[in-house]
N, C-alpha and C positions, 0 to 999 in steps of 0.2 A: 444581698449585699449587707455587710455588717453595719451596725449603727455607728454613726460618726462620733457621737458623744458617749463617753464612758460615765463612771460615777463621779468624775471630777473634771469635767470638761473634755476637750479634744486633746489627745496625747499622741505623740509618735516621734520618730527620729526626725530631728530638724533637718530640713532641706532634702528630705527623702520622702517620708510619709506625711510629715507636716511641712509643706512647701510654702514659700512666700505667696504663691498664687492662692493656696487654700486659706492662708491667713487673711489675704485681701478679701476673699469671698466671705469669710466669717465676719470680717469687719463690715462688709456691705449688708449681708443678710441680718447680722446681729443688730446693727444700727437701725435697720428698717423695722424689724419685728419689735424691738424694744421701745421704739419711739414713734410708731406709726399713728398712735392716738393723740400725739402732741400737736397743738396748734403753733407752738413756738419752734424755733430752730433748736434742735436738741444738742446736748453736749454729753460725751462719753469720756470718762476718765480711764487712762491706761497706765499700768505700771508693770514692772518685770522683775525677775530675780537676776542673779549675776551671770547667767550663762552667756557665752559668746554669741549665741544665736538670737539672744533677746532683742538686740537692736534691729537686726534684719526682720524678724517677725513682727515687732512692734510697729516699725515704720510701714510694713506692708499692710498690717491691720488698720493703721490710722489712715493710710491712703484709701482703703476701702470705706471707712467711716466717712471721710470727707467727700468721697465720690457720690454718696447718696444724699449729700446735703447736710450732714451732721458735723458738729465741731468735735475735735478731740483735745483733751488736756493730758499731756504726758508728764507724769510725776517721777519718772526714772525708776531706779532700783528701790524697791519697797516691799515689805512683807504683804502677803495675801490679806491678812486680817486688817491691814491699814487701808487697803483699797475698799474693803467692805465697809469699814467705818467712815472713811472720808467721802465715799459716794453719797452717803446719806447726809453727812455734815455740810458738804459743799453744795448740796441740793442739785447735783447733776442727774442726768436721766438714767445713767447706767455706768457700770465699771467693768473693766476687763484686766485680768492678770495674765501675763505671759510667763508661765512657769511649768516645770514638770516636777515640782515638789522634791521628793527624796530620790528621784531617778538620776542615773548618771548624766554627764554633761551632754552627751549626744542627743538625748531626748529633750523635747520641750512640749509645752501644752498651752492651751488658750481656754480660760474659763471666764464666764460672764457673771455679774451680779446685777440685779435690778436696782431701781432708784432708792430702794429701802435697804440695800446692802445684803440681800438674800440671793443665794444661788437660784438659778432658774429652774422651774418645774420641767419635768420631762416633756410636757405638751408644748412648752415654748421652744425647748431645744429641737424638738421634732419639726416645728414650724421653720426654724432657721435652717435645719438640715434639708428640708424639702425645697426651700428656695434655692439652695446651692445645687441640689440634684436636678432642678428644673432649669438650670442655667440663668437664674435671676430674671426670668421672663416677666415677673409681676412688678419689678422695680423700675422706677423712672429715675433716670440719671440727669440731675440739673446741669446747667451750663451757666457761665458768667458768674454773677454775684450769688447764685444759688449754691455754688460749691462750698464745702466746709473748710475750716481753718484748723491749724494745730497751734495750741498754746503750750508753753513749757513752764512748769512750776518747780521750784527747788525747795519750798518750805513744807511740803507735805509730810515728810518723815518726822519733822519736829512737832507738827500737829499731833501726829500719832503718838509720839513719845509722851507729850504733855497729857493726852487723853489717858494713857495707861497709868501714869503716876498720880493723876488726879483721882482715878477710880480706885487705886490701891496705894494710898499714901503711906506705906509702911517705912519706918525708920530702920535702915539697914546699916547704920554706922557700926563699923568694925567687923561686920560679917564678911568672912573671906569666901568668895564664890569663884569657882572656875567655870568659864563659859566657852562652849564650843559652838560657834555660829555656822559650822558646816560650809564655810567659804560662801555663804549664801546671803539672802536678803536681810538676815538679822545682824549682819556684821557691824552696823552702826546703831540701829535703834535699840537693840537689847543691851548693848554695852553702855550706851548713853543713859538709858533709863536707870539701870542698876547703879551707875556711878552718881547720877543726880540724887538718888535716894540714900547715898552714903556708903554703898558697899565697897569692899576692897576687892576689885575685880581683876582676875587673871584671865585674859582672853587668849584662846587658842583657835587656830583655823579661822582667823578673821581678816585674812589678806586676800580677798578674792581676785583672781586674774582672768576670769572668764572661762577658764578650762578646769579649775580645781574644785568646783562645787560638788559636795558630797563624796569627794574622793578620800576614802578611808577616814572619814570624820563625820561629825554630826550624829543625829539620833539613830542612824543605821550602822554606825561603826564606833562604838563607845569605848573600845579598849584603851586608847590613849587618854581619854578623859578620866576613866577610872583610876588609872595609874597616877595621873597628875593630881587628882584630888587628894590621894593619900600622901604623895610626895610633898605637896604644898601645905599639908595639914589644914585643908579647907573644910568648911562646914558642909558644903554641898557642891555638886557639879550639875550644870544645866546643859542639855544637849538639844539644839534646835535642828530642824530639817531645812532643806534648801529655800523654801518659801516662808519659813517661820510660822506656820500655822499649827505646828505640833511641838510638843515638849516631852522629853524624858529626862529623868534626874538620876544622880548618883549620890548615895549617902556618904557620910564621913569615913566609912570603912571601905569605900570603893565598890559597893554593891548597887546594881541597877535598881531603880525605882520606876516601874512602868506606869502607863497611863491609868490602869485600874487602881493601882496603889495611890497615885496622885489624886484621883477622883475620890477615893475612900477617905484620904486624909483631909482634903478640903471639904468634901461633903459633910463629914461628921462635924467639923469645926463650924461650918455654916448652920448645921442643924442646932448645935449647942448655943449659937448666937441668935437663933430664930430667923435666920436668913435663907434657909433652904425651903423653897416654896412646896407646900404639901408634903414636905419631908420625902421628896422624890428625886431620884437620879435616873436619867435615861441612858442606857448602855446598849451595846450590840450583843448579838449571840456569840461573838468571839470573846467577850469578856470572861475572865476565869471564874470558875465556879466558886472559888474562895471569895471573890468580890461579892457575889450574891448572898453567900453565907454571912459575910460581914454585915450586909444591909439588914438581913433578917435579925441578927443579934442586936443591932443598934437602932431598930425601929425606923429604918429607912426603906422605903418602897422602891424596887427596881423595875423600871419599864425596859423591855427588850425590843430591839429593832433589827432589821437586817443590816449587813455590814455597809458602812459608808457614812461619813458624818453628815451628809445631806439628809439621810433618813433619820438620824438622831435628831437633827434640827427640826425636821418636819414633825416628829412626835412631840418634841418639846413645845412647839408652838400649838399643837393640837390640845395638849393637856395643861399648858401654862407652867411647865417646869422651867427652872432657871439654871440648872446644871446638867450637863450630859457630855458624853464623849466616847472614846474608843481606847482600847488597850494600847494602841499604837501611839497615843499621846495627843490626838485631836481632842481638845476639851473646850467646850462652848459654855461661856458665861453669858447667858442671853440678856441679863440686865445691862451688860456692858458692851457686847458686840454680837454680831449676827453670824459669825462663823468661828471655827476653831482658831484659837489665838494663843501662840506660844508664849508671848510676853506676859499677857494677863495670867496664864497658867503659872508661870515662874513667880510672878509677884504674889499671887495668892498662896502658893506653896511656902514661899519665904515668910509671908505674913503669919502663917500658922506656926512656923518655927519660932518666930520672934514672940508672938503672943503667948505660946505655951512654954517657951524656954527649953523645949525638948529637942534632942538631936533628931535628925531625919530617920535614922535607923529605928529609933523607938516609935516614932510616929507611924512608920510603915508596918510595924508589927500589929497594927490594928487588923490586918487580914493575912490569912495564910494562903500561899499560892499553891494550887494543885499542879502537879507536873503537866506540861503541855508539850506536844511535838508539832511543829509546823514545817511541812516540806512542800516545795513548789514543784509542780510538773510543768515542763515547758511544752506548750502545744501551739498549733497555728492559731493566730488571733481570731480568725473567723469561725473556728470550731469550738472555742473555749466554753460557750454557753450550752453546748449540746452534748456534754460528757455523758449524761444519763441515757442518751439514745444508743449507747453501745452496750449490748447485753452483758458482755464480760465485765465491764466496769460496774454496771448496776448491781450485778450479782456480788462482786467483791465488796462493794460498799454495804450491801445488805448483810452479808456475813459478818463484816467487821462491826457494824452497828449492833448486831445481836450479841457479839462477843463482849462488848463493853457495856451493854445495857445494865443499868443499876449501879455501875461502878465507874462511870465515866461517860464520854460521848464522842461521837465522830461528826465532824462538820466538814463538808466539801463545798467549795465555792469558786467560781471563776473570778480572777482579779478584774477589778473595774478599769485598771489603767495599763496593765501589762499582758503579754501573751502567756498567761499562766493559769493553771487550776491549782488552787491551794488546798492542801490536805492538812486538817488539824485534828489531832486526837488528844483527848484529855483523860487521864487515869492516874492510878497510884504508882505504877512502876515506870520510871522514865525510860529505862533501856528498852522495855517491851513496847511502849507506845512509839518510841522513836523507830524501832525496827519495823513495826507494822505501818507507820506513816510512810517510811521510805519505800516499803514494798508496794503499797498502794499507788504512791506517786509514780513509781517506775512503770507500774502496769498502765496507768493512765497515759503516761508519756509514750510508751511503746505502741499502745493501741491507736492513739489519736494522731500520731505523726505520719 
């Protein structure tokens, strides 16, 4: 049976794969595992993004939490990084976010943070999963006064906004910024923070109705943002995803600035100010080769991990780095928060623009992007990890790797959150690598379906 937890919690189609029953069981097992060493009655904070299924799943999860004798604090619609920060600030025992990040509205997810605001290690997720698979047989369910309660807080998002602007108190007076909140969790926090710092904010896609999250907007659909930045003569465009833990940007000419470029801009600025610990940035194998070349030229050491911001964070903690992230826009500022944080990323990027007085296009020219092609092969979810067990696929990957050796690279990986195998090829000729990526993805899809 496939593992319940992916790289970013438990994901699935809400009310189909991710049912209220499963949410309740995750609440029960999660509360039990996360708090079993505590002598006191534990408390778990719960927040969600703007999806219509959020209320259904949050209430089911909190019912599970209360049924094992823990209390729940519901903070409503709030970014994922806010839960990570507030879990530690409020000194609760754990935090849970109900969100499927950049996925369409029919999906949802459940991810846990420990009392220090960190995502759970695989071993703890495995323990939670084992309890569910064993029918909760090791859990004792209290009665009477032993049952937990739910408390509702409405001030949590303000606490998060205050934290962000205190950490990056940049004066944005007069800076025109177009912000796409993806009809998601950033719809209030990001707009409020930027306006409090003095920015001239033009907000788009910030009227969530429960069904429009990530719908042709946000960091996965940036066409409208690009056009709007140019039309409004704005200095920058900011694109968040559904749970606001990632950020992509658009320069004043309407050109996308991806996570690698954002890390390069901020990382170099931090190095120049003596703030980049050990002059090191942690990135994944998916980062563009141009990013690593930039680091070499500027005396910045680049650590590489496998794909997933949890692995970036793990390596950052191991070596004491304070900046790391992914090309997709998950950027971690470990001195300020324990997970990818779209708002902090935005404020740090704007800080560099203000400090240097340079337009974003000029700042982004610090690195050259080598052409990349990324094509997804749709495969059954339970088979996606075993693509190399098919001889035809393994042979095709080996042939392609040999073809691009020395002039690029081929990277194949299963998605941690979707029923996909991702094919990424990097090289000099965009049309050639696109053709080869499509060909290999089609083969993987045909063989594995």
